[in-house]
ROSE-4610 file (N, C-alpha, C; in Angstrom, 1 decimal, always signed):
// ROSE-4610
residu = [X/X/X/X/X/X/X/X/X/X/X/X/X/X/X/X/X/X/X/X/X/X/X/X/X/X/X/X/X/X/X/X/X/X/X/X/X/X/X/X/X/X/X/X/X/X/X/X/X/X/X/X/X/X/X/X/X/X/X/X/X/X/X/X/X/X/X/X/X/X/X/X/X/X/X/X/X/X/X/X/X/X/X/X/X/X/X/X/X/X/X/X/X/X/X/X/X/X/X/X/X/X/X/X/X/X/X/X/X/X/X/X/X/X/X/X/X/X/X/X/X/X/X/X/X/X/X/X/X/X/X/X/X/X/X/X/X/X/X/X/X/X/X/X/X/X/X/X/X/X/X/X/X/X/X/X/X/X/X/X/X/X/X/X/X/X/X/X/X/X/X/X/X/X/X/X/X/X/X/X/X/X/X/X/X/X/X/X/X/X/X/X/X/X/X/X/X/X/X/X/X/X/X/X/X/X/X/X/X/X/X/X/X/X/X/X/X/X/X/X/X/X/X/X/X/X/X/X/X/X/X/X/X/X/X/X/X/X/X/X/X/X/X/X/X/X/X/X/X/X/X/X/X/X/X/X/X/X/X/X/X/X/X/X/X/X/X/X/X/X/X/X/X/X/X/X/X/X/X/X/X/X/X/X/X/X/X/X/X/X/X/X/X/X/X/X/X/X/X/X/X/X/X/X/X/X/X/X/X/X/X/X/X/X/X/X/X/X/X/X/X/X/X/X/X/X/X/X/X/X/X/X/X/X/X/X/X/X/X/X/X/X/X/X/X/X/X/X/X/X/X/X/X/X/X/X/X/X/X/X/X/X/X/X/X/X/X/X/X/X/X/X/X/X/X/X/X/X/X/X/X/X/X/X/X/X/X/X/X/X/X/X/X/X/X/X/X/X/X/X/X/X/X/X/X/X/X/X/X/X/X/X/X/X/X/X/X/X/X/X/X/X/X/X/X/X/X/X/X/X/X/X/X/X/X/X/X/X/X/X/X/X/X/X/X/X/X/X/X/X/X/X/X/X/X/X/X/X/X/X/X/X/X/X/X/X/X/X/X/X/X/X/X/X/X/X/X/X/X/X/X/X/X/X/X/X/X/X/X/X/X/X/X/X/X/X/X/X/X/X/X/X/X/X/X/X/X/X/X/X/X/X/X/X/X/X/X/X/X/X/X/X/X/X/X/X/X/X/X/X/X/X/X/X/X/X/X/X/X/X/X/X/X/X/X/X/X/X/X/X/X/X/X/X/X/X/X/X/X/X/X/X/X/X/X/X/X/X/X/X/X/X/X/X/X/X/X/X/X/X/X/X/X/X/X/X/X/X/X/X/X/X/X/X/X/X/X/X/X/X/X/X/X/X/X/X/X/X/X/X/X/X/X/X/X/X/X/X/X/X/X/X/X/X/X/X/X/X/X/X/X/X/X/X/X/X/X/X/X/X/X/X/X/X/X/X/X/X/X/X/X/X/X/X/X/X/X/X/X/X/X/X/X]
num = [1/1/1/2/2/2/3/3/3/4/4/4/5/5/5/6/6/6/7/7/7/8/8/8/9/9/9/10/10/10/11/11/11/12/12/12/13/13/13/14/14/14/15/15/15/16/16/16/17/17/17/18/18/18/19/19/19/20/20/20/21/21/21/22/22/22/23/23/23/24/24/24/25/25/25/26/26/26/27/27/27/28/28/28/29/29/29/30/30/30/31/31/31/32/32/32/33/33/33/34/34/34/35/35/35/36/36/36/37/37/37/38/38/38/39/39/39/40/40/40/41/41/41/42/42/42/43/43/43/44/44/44/45/45/45/46/46/46/47/47/47/48/48/48/49/49/49/50/50/50/51/51/51/52/52/52/53/53/53/54/54/54/55/55/55/56/56/56/57/57/57/58/58/58/59/59/59/60/60/60/61/61/61/62/62/62/63/63/63/64/64/64/65/65/65/66/66/66/67/67/67/68/68/68/69/69/69/70/70/70/71/71/71/72/72/72/73/73/73/74/74/74/75/75/75/76/76/76/77/77/77/78/78/78/79/79/79/80/80/80/81/81/81/82/82/82/83/83/83/84/84/84/85/85/85/86/86/86/87/87/87/88/88/88/89/89/89/90/90/90/91/91/91/92/92/92/93/93/93/94/94/94/95/95/95/96/96/96/97/97/97/98/98/98/99/99/99/100/100/100/101/101/101/102/102/102/103/103/103/104/104/104/105/105/105/106/106/106/107/107/107/108/108/108/109/109/109/110/110/110/111/111/111/112/112/112/113/113/113/114/114/114/115/115/115/116/116/116/117/117/117/118/118/118/119/119/119/120/120/120/121/121/121/122/122/122/123/123/123/124/124/124/125/125/125/126/126/126/127/127/127/128/128/128/129/129/129/130/130/130/131/131/131/132/132/132/133/133/133/134/134/134/135/135/135/136/136/136/137/137/137/138/138/138/139/139/139/140/140/140/141/141/141/142/142/142/143/143/143/144/144/144/145/145/145/146/146/146/147/147/147/148/148/148/149/149/149/150/150/150/151/151/151/152/152/152/153/153/153/154/154/154/155/155/155/156/156/156/157/157/157/158/158/158/159/159/159/160/160/160/161/161/161/162/162/162/163/163/163/164/164/164/165/165/165/166/166/166/167/167/167/168/168/168/169/169/169/170/170/170/171/171/171/172/172/172/173/173/173/174/174/174/175/175/175/176/176/176/177/177/177/178/178/178/179/179/179/180/180/180/181/181/181/182/182/182/183/183/183/184/184/184/185/185/185/186/186/186/187/187/187/188/188/188/189/189/189/190/190/190/191/191/191/192/192/192/193/193/193/194/194/194/195/195/195/196/196/196/197/197/197/198/198/198/199/199/199/200/200/200/201/201/201/202/202/202/203/203/203/204/204/204/205/205/205/206/206/206/207/207/207/208/208/208/209/209/209/210/210/210/211/211/211/212/212/212/213/213/213/214/214/214/215/215/215/216/216/216/217/217/217/218/218/218/219/219/219/220/220/220/221/221/221]
x = [+41.7/+41.7/+42.8/+43.0/+44.0/+45.4/+45.5/+46.8/+47.1/+46.0/+46.3/+46.6/+46.0/+46.2/+47.7/+48.1/+49.5/+50.5/+50.1/+51.0/+51.2/+50.1/+50.2/+51.1/+50.9/+51.6/+53.1/+53.4/+54.8/+55.5/+54.7/+55.2/+55.5/+54.5/+54.7/+55.9/+56.0/+57.1/+58.5/+58.5/+59.7/+60.1/+59.1/+59.3/+59.8/+59.2/+59.6/+61.0/+61.4/+62.7/+63.8/+63.4/+64.3/+64.5/+63.4/+63.6/+64.4/+64.2/+65.0/+66.5/+66.8/+68.2/+68.8/+68.0/+68.5/+68.8/+67.9/+68.1/+69.3/+69.5/+70.7/+72.0/+72.0/+73.1/+73.4/+72.3/+72.4/+73.0/+72.5/+73.0/+74.4/+74.8/+76.2/+77.1/+76.6/+77.4/+77.5/+76.4/+76.5/+77.5/+77.4/+78.3/+79.8/+80.0/+81.4/+81.9/+81.0/+81.3/+81.6/+80.8/+81.0/+82.3/+82.7/+83.9/+85.1/+85.0/+86.1/+86.3/+85.2/+85.3/+86.0/+85.7/+86.3/+87.6/+88.0/+89.3/+90.5/+91.4/+92.6/+92.4/+91.3/+91.1/+91.2/+91.1/+91.4/+90.5/+89.3/+88.4/+88.8/+89.6/+90.1/+91.6/+92.2/+93.6/+93.8/+94.9/+95.3/+96.7/+97.6/+99.0/+99.3/+100.0/+100.4/+101.8/+102.6/+103.9/+103.8/+104.3/+104.0/+105.2/+106.0/+107.1/+106.6/+107.4/+107.0/+108.1/+107.6/+108.6/+107.9/+108.6/+108.0/+109.0/+108.6/+109.4/+109.4/+110.5/+110.6/+110.8/+110.0/+110.0/+110.4/+111.4/+111.9/+112.6/+112.9/+113.7/+115.1/+116.1/+117.5/+118.2/+119.5/+120.2/+120.4/+120.1/+120.3/+118.9/+117.9/+116.5/+115.7/+116.2/+115.5/+114.7/+113.6/+112.7/+113.3/+113.5/+114.2/+113.3/+113.6/+113.0/+114.0/+113.8/+114.6/+113.8/+114.4/+113.8/+113.6/+112.5/+112.3/+111.9/+112.5/+112.2/+112.1/+111.3/+111.2/+110.0/+109.5/+108.3/+107.5/+106.3/+105.5/+105.1/+104.9/+104.4/+103.3/+102.1/+100.9/+100.1/+99.3/+98.5/+97.1/+96.1/+94.7/+94.2/+94.0/+93.6/+92.1/+91.3/+89.9/+89.1/+89.3/+88.5/+88.9/+90.0/+90.4/+89.4/+88.9/+88.0/+86.6/+86.2/+84.8/+84.9/+84.3/+84.3/+83.5/+82.5/+81.7/+82.3/+83.5/+84.2/+85.0/+84.6/+85.4/+85.4/+84.5/+84.5/+85.5/+86.1/+87.0/+88.5/+89.4/+90.8/+91.3/+92.0/+92.5/+93.8/+94.9/+96.1/+97.4/+98.5/+99.8/+100.3/+101.1/+101.8/+103.2/+104.1/+105.5/+106.2/+107.5/+108.2/+109.6/+110.0/+111.4/+111.3/+111.5/+111.6/+112.9/+113.6/+115.0/+115.1/+116.0/+116.3/+117.8/+118.4/+119.8/+119.7/+120.1/+119.9/+121.0/+122.3/+123.4/+123.5/+124.2/+124.3/+123.0/+122.9/+121.6/+121.4/+122.4/+122.3/+122.2/+122.1/+122.0/+120.7/+120.7/+119.5/+118.5/+117.5/+116.5/+117.1/+118.2/+118.8/+119.9/+120.1/+121.1/+122.5/+122.7/+124.0/+124.1/+125.3/+125.6/+125.4/+125.9/+125.7/+126.5/+125.8/+126.5/+127.3/+126.9/+127.7/+127.9/+129.0/+129.2/+129.5/+128.9/+129.1/+129.6/+130.0/+130.5/+129.5/+128.3/+127.2/+126.9/+127.9/+127.6/+127.1/+127.6/+127.2/+126.0/+125.2/+124.0/+122.9/+122.4/+121.2/+120.2/+119.0/+117.9/+117.1/+116.6/+115.6/+114.7/+113.4/+112.5/+111.7/+111.3/+110.6/+109.2/+108.1/+106.8/+106.5/+106.0/+105.5/+104.0/+103.2/+101.9/+100.7/+99.6/+98.3/+97.5/+97.0/+96.2/+94.8/+93.9/+92.4/+91.8/+91.0/+90.4/+89.0/+88.4/+87.1/+87.3/+86.8/+86.7/+85.4/+85.4/+84.1/+83.6/+84.5/+84.2/+85.3/+85.2/+86.4/+87.6/+87.4/+88.4/+88.9/+88.3/+88.7/+88.7/+89.8/+89.9/+90.5/+90.0/+90.5/+90.8/+92.1/+92.5/+93.3/+93.4/+94.3/+95.3/+96.5/+97.5/+98.2/+98.8/+99.4/+100.1/+100.9/+101.6/+103.0/+104.0/+105.3/+106.2/+107.2/+108.2/+109.6/+110.2/+111.6/+112.5/+113.2/+114.0/+115.5/+116.3/+117.7/+118.3/+119.2/+119.9/+121.4/+122.1/+123.5/+124.3/+123.7/+124.2/+123.0/+123.1/+121.9/+121.4/+122.3/+121.9/+121.5/+121.5/+121.1/+119.7/+118.8/+117.4/+117.2/+116.5/+116.2/+114.9/+115.1/+114.0/+114.1/+114.6/+114.6/+116.0/+115.9/+117.2/+118.0/+117.4/+118.2/+119.1/+118.8/+119.6/+120.9/+121.1/+122.3/+123.3/+122.9/+123.9/+124.9/+126.0/+127.1/+126.9/+127.3/+127.2/+125.8/+125.5/+124.2/+123.3/+122.0/+121.0/+119.8/+119.3/+118.0/+117.0/+115.8/+114.7/+113.3/+112.4/+111.1/+110.2/+109.5/+108.6/+107.2/+106.2/+104.8/+104.6/+103.7/+103.3/+101.8/+101.3/+99.9/+99.9/+99.0/+99.0/+97.7/+97.7/+96.5/+96.9/+96.0/+96.3/+95.0/+95.2/+94.1/+94.6/+93.8/+94.2/+93.2/+93.7/+92.8/+93.3/+92.4/+92.8/+92.8/+93.9/+94.0/+94.0/+93.9/+93.9/+93.9/+93.8/+93.8/+95.2/+95.2/+96.4/+97.3/+96.9/+97.7/+96.8/+97.4/+96.7/+97.7/+97.2/+98.0/+97.6/+98.6/+98.3/+98.9/+98.3/+98.8/+99.0/+100.2/+100.5/+101.1/+100.3/+100.9/+101.2/+102.3/+102.7/+103.4/+103.0/+103.6/+104.3/+105.6/+106.3/+106.4/+105.9/+105.8/+106.9/+107.4/+108.4/+108.2/+109.0/+108.8/+109.2/+109.9/+110.4/+109.7/+110.1/+109.6/+109.1/+108.2/+107.7/+108.4/+108.4/+108.9/+107.6/+107.5/+106.4/+107.0/+106.4/+106.7/+105.4/+105.5/+104.4/+104.9/+104.3/+104.7/+103.6/+103.9/+103.0/+103.5/+102.6/+103.0/+102.3/+103.0/+102.4/+102.1/+100.8/+100.4/+100.4/+101.2/+101.2/+100.5/+99.3/+98.4/+98.8/+99.4/+99.9/+98.8/+97.7/+96.6/+95.4]
y = [+60.7/+62.0/+62.2/+61.2/+61.4/+61.4/+60.6/+60.5/+61.9/+62.5/+63.8/+64.8/+64.8/+65.8/+65.6/+64.3/+64.0/+64.5/+64.4/+65.0/+66.5/+67.2/+68.6/+69.0/+68.3/+68.6/+68.3/+67.3/+67.0/+68.0/+68.5/+69.6/+70.8/+71.2/+72.5/+72.4/+71.2/+71.0/+71.1/+70.5/+70.6/+72.0/+72.8/+74.2/+75.0/+74.8/+75.5/+75.2/+73.9/+73.5/+74.1/+74.1/+74.6/+76.1/+76.8/+78.3/+78.5/+77.7/+77.9/+77.7/+76.6/+76.3/+77.4/+77.9/+79.0/+80.2/+80.5/+81.7/+81.5/+80.3/+80.1/+80.3/+79.7/+79.9/+81.4/+82.1/+83.5/+84.3/+84.0/+84.7/+84.4/+83.1/+82.7/+83.4/+83.4/+84.1/+85.6/+86.2/+87.7/+88.0/+87.1/+87.3/+87.1/+86.1/+85.9/+87.0/+87.6/+88.7/+89.9/+90.2/+91.3/+91.2/+90.0/+89.8/+90.0/+89.6/+89.8/+91.2/+92.0/+93.4/+94.2/+93.8/+94.6/+93.9/+92.8/+92.2/+93.0/+93.2/+94.0/+95.4/+95.8/+97.1/+97.1/+98.2/+98.3/+97.4/+97.2/+96.4/+94.9/+94.5/+93.1/+93.0/+94.1/+94.0/+93.1/+92.2/+91.4/+91.8/+91.9/+92.3/+93.4/+94.5/+95.6/+96.1/+96.3/+96.9/+98.3/+99.3/+100.7/+101.6/+101.8/+102.7/+104.1/+104.8/+106.1/+107.2/+108.4/+109.6/+110.8/+111.6/+112.8/+113.6/+114.1/+115.0/+114.5/+114.8/+114.5/+115.9/+116.3/+117.5/+117.3/+118.0/+117.8/+119.0/+119.0/+120.0/+119.6/+120.4/+119.9/+120.3/+119.9/+120.1/+121.5/+122.5/+123.9/+124.5/+123.6/+124.1/+124.7/+124.5/+125.0/+124.0/+124.4/+123.5/+123.2/+122.0/+121.6/+120.5/+120.4/+119.4/+118.7/+117.4/+116.6/+115.7/+115.2/+114.2/+112.9/+112.3/+111.0/+110.0/+108.8/+107.8/+106.4/+105.5/+104.2/+103.5/+102.6/+101.8/+101.4/+101.1/+100.4/+99.0/+98.1/+96.7/+96.4/+96.1/+96.0/+94.7/+94.2/+93.0/+93.3/+93.0/+93.1/+91.7/+91.6/+90.3/+90.2/+91.2/+91.3/+90.1/+89.8/+88.7/+87.3/+87.2/+85.9/+85.7/+86.7/+86.6/+86.4/+87.1/+87.0/+87.5/+86.6/+86.9/+88.1/+88.5/+89.6/+90.9/+90.9/+92.1/+92.7/+92.6/+93.2/+94.7/+95.3/+96.8/+97.3/+96.3/+96.7/+96.4/+97.3/+97.0/+96.9/+95.8/+95.5/+94.7/+95.2/+94.4/+95.2/+94.5/+95.1/+96.0/+97.0/+97.9/+98.1/+97.8/+98.0/+98.6/+98.6/+99.2/+99.7/+100.7/+101.3/+102.7/+103.8/+105.1/+105.7/+106.2/+106.7/+108.2/+108.9/+110.3/+110.6/+111.3/+111.8/+113.2/+113.3/+114.6/+115.6/+115.1/+116.0/+117.0/+118.1/+119.2/+120.0/+120.6/+121.4/+122.5/+123.0/+124.1/+123.5/+122.2/+121.6/+121.9/+121.6/+121.8/+120.6/+120.6/+119.5/+118.1/+118.0/+116.7/+116.4/+117.3/+117.0/+117.4/+118.2/+118.6/+120.1/+120.6/+122.0/+122.8/+122.3/+123.1/+124.4/+125.4/+126.7/+126.9/+126.2/+126.3/+124.9/+124.2/+122.8/+122.8/+121.7/+121.5/+120.0/+119.3/+118.0/+116.9/+117.2/+116.2/+115.8/+116.0/+115.8/+114.3/+113.4/+112.0/+111.5/+112.4/+112.1/+111.5/+110.4/+109.7/+109.2/+109.1/+108.5/+107.6/+106.5/+105.7/+105.2/+104.9/+104.3/+103.2/+102.3/+101.1/+101.1/+101.3/+101.3/+100.0/+100.0/+98.8/+99.1/+99.1/+99.7/+98.7/+99.0/+98.4/+99.4/+98.9/+99.8/+99.4/+100.3/+100.1/+101.1/+100.6/+101.5/+101.0/+101.8/+101.5/+101.7/+100.7/+100.8/+101.4/+102.7/+103.3/+102.9/+102.6/+102.0/+101.1/+100.5/+99.7/+100.6/+101.9/+102.8/+103.8/+103.8/+104.7/+104.1/+104.3/+103.8/+104.9/+105.0/+106.0/+105.2/+105.3/+104.5/+105.3/+104.7/+105.3/+104.2/+104.6/+103.7/+104.2/+103.3/+103.8/+102.6/+103.0/+102.0/+102.6/+102.2/+102.7/+102.8/+103.6/+103.7/+103.3/+102.3/+102.0/+102.9/+103.8/+104.9/+104.6/+104.8/+104.7/+106.1/+106.7/+107.9/+107.6/+107.8/+107.6/+108.6/+109.8/+110.8/+111.2/+110.8/+110.9/+112.3/+113.3/+114.7/+115.4/+114.8/+115.4/+115.9/+115.3/+115.6/+115.8/+116.8/+117.0/+116.2/+115.1/+114.3/+114.0/+115.0/+114.8/+114.2/+113.4/+113.0/+112.1/+111.4/+110.5/+111.3/+112.6/+113.5/+114.0/+113.6/+114.0/+112.9/+111.8/+110.6/+110.9/+110.2/+110.3/+109.1/+109.3/+108.2/+108.0/+106.7/+106.4/+105.9/+105.9/+105.5/+104.8/+103.7/+103.1/+103.5/+103.7/+104.2/+103.8/+103.3/+103.1/+104.2/+105.0/+106.1/+105.8/+106.3/+106.1/+106.9/+106.5/+107.2/+107.1/+108.0/+108.0/+108.6/+108.1/+108.7/+108.3/+108.6/+108.3/+107.8/+107.2/+106.8/+107.0/+107.8/+108.0/+107.4/+106.4/+105.6/+105.7/+105.8/+106.0/+105.0/+104.2/+103.3/+104.1/+103.8/+104.5/+103.4/+102.2/+101.1/+99.8/+98.7/+97.4/+97.1/+96.8/+96.5/+97.7/+98.9/+100.1/+101.2/+101.8/+102.9/+103.9/+105.1/+106.2/+106.4/+106.6/+106.9/+108.1/+108.8/+109.9/+109.5/+109.6/+109.0/+110.1/+110.8/+111.7/+110.8/+111.1/+110.3/+111.2/+111.1/+111.8/+110.8/+111.0/+110.3/+111.2/+110.8/+111.6/+111.4/+112.4/+112.3/+113.3/+113.3/+114.1/+115.6/+115.8/+117.1/+117.6/+117.0/+117.4/+116.2/+116.4/+115.4/+115.4/+114.2/+114.1/+113.9/+114.7/+114.5/+114.0/+113.0/+112.6/+112.6/+113.2/+113.2/+112.6/+111.5/+110.9/+110.6/+110.4/+110.0/+108.6/+107.7/+106.3/+105.8/+104.8/+104.1/+102.7/+102.4/+101.1/+100.0/+98.9/+97.8/+96.6/+96.4/+95.4/+94.0/+93.2/+91.8/+90.8/+91.1/+90.1/+90.7]
z = [+85.4/+86.0/+86.9/+87.9/+88.8/+88.1/+87.1/+86.3/+85.7/+85.1/+84.5/+85.6/+86.7/+87.8/+88.3/+88.4/+88.9/+87.9/+86.6/+85.5/+85.6/+85.9/+86.0/+87.3/+88.4/+89.6/+89.4/+88.6/+88.4/+87.5/+86.5/+85.6/+86.4/+87.2/+88.0/+88.9/+89.6/+90.5/+89.8/+88.6/+87.8/+87.5/+87.0/+86.7/+87.9/+89.0/+90.3/+90.6/+90.6/+91.0/+90.0/+88.7/+87.7/+87.9/+88.2/+88.4/+89.7/+90.7/+92.0/+91.7/+91.0/+90.7/+89.9/+88.9/+88.1/+88.9/+89.8/+90.7/+91.5/+92.1/+92.9/+92.1/+90.9/+90.0/+89.6/+89.4/+89.1/+90.2/+91.5/+92.7/+92.9/+92.8/+93.0/+91.9/+90.7/+89.6/+89.9/+90.3/+90.6/+91.7/+92.8/+93.9/+93.5/+92.7/+92.2/+91.3/+90.4/+89.6/+90.4/+91.5/+92.3/+93.1/+93.5/+94.2/+93.3/+92.1/+91.1/+90.8/+90.7/+90.4/+91.5/+92.7/+93.9/+94.4/+93.8/+94.3/+94.0/+95.0/+94.8/+95.3/+95.8/+96.4/+97.9/+98.6/+100.0/+100.9/+100.5/+101.4/+101.4/+100.4/+100.4/+100.7/+101.2/+101.6/+102.8/+102.6/+103.7/+104.2/+103.2/+103.5/+102.5/+103.1/+102.2/+102.6/+101.6/+101.8/+101.1/+101.9/+101.5/+101.6/+100.5/+100.5/+100.9/+101.7/+102.2/+101.9/+101.7/+101.6/+102.2/+102.9/+103.5/+104.3/+105.5/+106.3/+107.7/+108.4/+109.9/+110.5/+111.5/+112.2/+113.6/+114.1/+115.5/+116.1/+117.3/+118.0/+118.1/+117.5/+117.5/+118.8/+118.9/+120.1/+120.5/+119.6/+120.0/+120.3/+120.3/+120.7/+119.5/+118.3/+117.2/+116.5/+115.9/+115.2/+113.8/+113.5/+112.2/+111.5/+110.2/+109.4/+108.5/+108.2/+107.4/+106.5/+105.4/+104.6/+105.3/+105.2/+105.8/+104.7/+104.7/+103.7/+104.4/+103.8/+104.3/+103.8/+104.6/+104.3/+105.5/+105.3/+106.4/+105.8/+106.7/+106.4/+107.3/+106.7/+107.5/+107.1/+108.1/+107.8/+108.4/+107.7/+108.1/+108.6/+109.9/+110.4/+110.7/+110.4/+110.8/+110.3/+109.0/+108.5/+109.0/+109.7/+110.3/+111.5/+112.1/+113.2/+112.8/+111.7/+111.2/+109.7/+108.8/+107.4/+107.1/+108.0/+107.7/+108.1/+108.6/+109.0/+107.9/+106.7/+105.6/+105.6/+106.3/+106.4/+107.4/+108.2/+109.3/+109.0/+109.4/+109.3/+110.7/+111.0/+112.3/+112.2/+112.6/+112.5/+112.9/+112.8/+113.2/+112.1/+112.5/+111.5/+112.0/+111.1/+111.4/+110.2/+110.1/+109.0/+109.4/+108.6/+108.8/+108.2/+109.0/+108.5/+108.9/+107.9/+108.1/+107.7/+108.5/+108.2/+108.5/+107.6/+107.9/+108.4/+109.7/+110.4/+110.1/+110.2/+110.0/+111.1/+110.8/+111.7/+112.0/+113.1/+113.4/+112.3/+111.7/+110.7/+109.3/+109.1/+107.8/+107.1/+105.8/+105.0/+105.2/+104.4/+104.5/+104.3/+103.5/+103.3/+104.3/+105.3/+106.3/+105.9/+104.9/+104.4/+104.4/+103.9/+103.7/+105.0/+106.1/+107.4/+107.4/+107.9/+108.0/+109.3/+110.3/+111.6/+112.1/+111.7/+112.2/+113.7/+114.3/+115.7/+116.0/+114.9/+115.1/+115.0/+114.4/+114.3/+112.8/+111.9/+110.5/+110.2/+111.0/+110.7/+111.5/+112.0/+112.8/+111.9/+112.3/+111.6/+112.6/+112.1/+112.9/+112.1/+112.7/+112.1/+113.2/+112.8/+113.8/+113.2/+114.0/+113.6/+114.4/+113.6/+114.3/+114.9/+116.1/+116.8/+117.2/+116.1/+116.2/+116.0/+116.5/+116.1/+115.3/+114.2/+113.3/+113.3/+113.5/+113.4/+112.5/+111.6/+110.6/+110.1/+109.3/+108.6/+107.1/+106.4/+104.9/+104.6/+104.3/+104.0/+102.6/+101.7/+100.4/+100.1/+98.9/+98.4/+98.1/+98.0/+97.5/+98.5/+99.8/+100.8/+102.2/+102.9/+104.3/+105.2/+106.4/+107.4/+108.6/+109.1/+110.2/+111.3/+112.4/+113.5/+113.8/+114.1/+114.6/+115.8/+116.6/+117.8/+118.5/+119.5/+120.3/+120.7/+120.0/+120.3/+119.0/+119.0/+118.0/+118.6/+118.0/+118.5/+117.7/+118.4/+117.7/+118.0/+116.9/+117.0/+116.6/+117.4/+117.0/+117.1/+116.0/+116.0/+116.9/+117.0/+118.0/+118.9/+120.1/+121.0/+121.2/+121.2/+121.5/+120.2/+119.1/+117.8/+117.9/+118.7/+118.8/+120.3/+120.7/+122.1/+122.5/+123.2/+123.6/+125.1/+125.9/+127.3/+127.8/+128.8/+129.5/+128.6/+127.6/+126.7/+125.8/+125.7/+124.8/+125.4/+126.7/+127.4/+127.3/+126.8/+126.7/+125.6/+125.7/+124.7/+123.8/+122.5/+121.5/+121.1/+120.6/+120.1/+121.2/+120.8/+121.8/+121.1/+121.7/+121.3/+122.3/+121.9/+122.8/+122.2/+123.1/+122.7/+123.3/+122.4/+122.9/+122.3/+123.1/+122.6/+121.4/+120.5/+119.3/+119.0/+118.3/+117.8/+116.4/+115.6/+114.2/+113.5/+112.2/+111.4/+110.0/+109.3/+107.9/+107.1/+106.0/+105.0/+103.7/+103.2/+102.1/+100.9/+99.7/+98.6/+97.4/+97.0/+95.9/+94.6/+93.8/+92.5/+91.4/+91.7/+90.8/+91.5/+90.8/+91.4/+92.0/+93.3/+94.1/+94.3/+94.0/+94.2/+94.9/+95.9/+96.6/+97.1/+97.4/+97.9/+99.4/+100.3/+101.7/+102.2/+103.1/+103.9/+105.3/+105.9/+107.2/+108.1/+108.9/+109.9/+111.2/+111.9/+113.1/+114.1/+115.3/+116.4/+117.4/+117.6/+118.6/+119.9/+121.0/+122.2/+123.2/+123.8/+124.8/+125.9/+127.0/+128.1/+127.8/+126.7/+126.4/+125.1/+124.0/+122.7/+121.9/+121.0/+120.1/+118.8/+118.1/+116.8/+115.9/+114.8/+113.9/+112.6/+112.0/+110.6/+109.8/+108.7/+107.7/+106.4/+106.0/+104.8/+103.8/+102.6/+101.5/+101.1/+101.0/+100.7/+99.4/+98.8/+97.7/+98.2/+98.3/+98.9/+97.8/+98.1/+97.2/+97.9/+97.5/+98.2/+97.7/+98.6/+98.2/+98.3/+98.9/+99.1/+99.7]
């Protein structure tokens, strides 16, 4: 009797263990499959290089509002998961890059050429390097909304091509760091590829510079 009872107990224990192991394997497989499906989308981004194109809006040396083509890229890294693996919903990390615009004469067109009233600034150029912290939320694997800010390191080959206060009275070229604030709206359109909208305001004592760009996000990891 005891031997038969012991046999039944052994059989039941074996079945329970087998089911538990099977459930663990199924859970692990499901998690692995889910991770594979979402790999390469915004919520898994670690490093991204993002070519940008758009417009630079500013006040020129004559006090007029002007706009020029802006081209460049941003380079960003998400460090959130380095602090906590459960922070996959969060984007937190540095944002830098290089945004360039040929300004030309105040009366030039959007490309900085074909001036109607030359004043000797045909070779005027500007670029800035973001020195920013970016903080955002991954609402889904396919959409992220972020804010960025800090400073923009700005170079002007002709200082007074843009009216930015006292620095615009200097002769020759000028380097300047000014505070900035902006936003990033990013949308996945495929694995390792997303589209971003990036408005950015550079603030000064006189006038602000606005750049609005559309970017192609290339997610490297």
